[in-house]
C-alpha angles and dihedrals in degrees: 000000000000128000097023116190122208113221136176103238137074130243094058126167140169112019095348119101119185167209094051098183090051093048091049091047090049092050089051092049095046109024120187110279126225087248091057091045092053092044092053091047090053091048091050094046091054100041105027096112093052090045091053092045094051090048092052092048091047094048095045094048 
């Protein structure tokens, strides 16, 4: 889904993703590790061209 909005309520649908306070609390309790950062960097390096192409196709219809 494009243009997601973080909101502070439950029962969300469509472009709304909640509950913001719970997501922020979860992030503080379990921050991204160095291992996860390196993993994401390697994935991006290997697939960056495909990701950009997919985004351009999606955005341009």
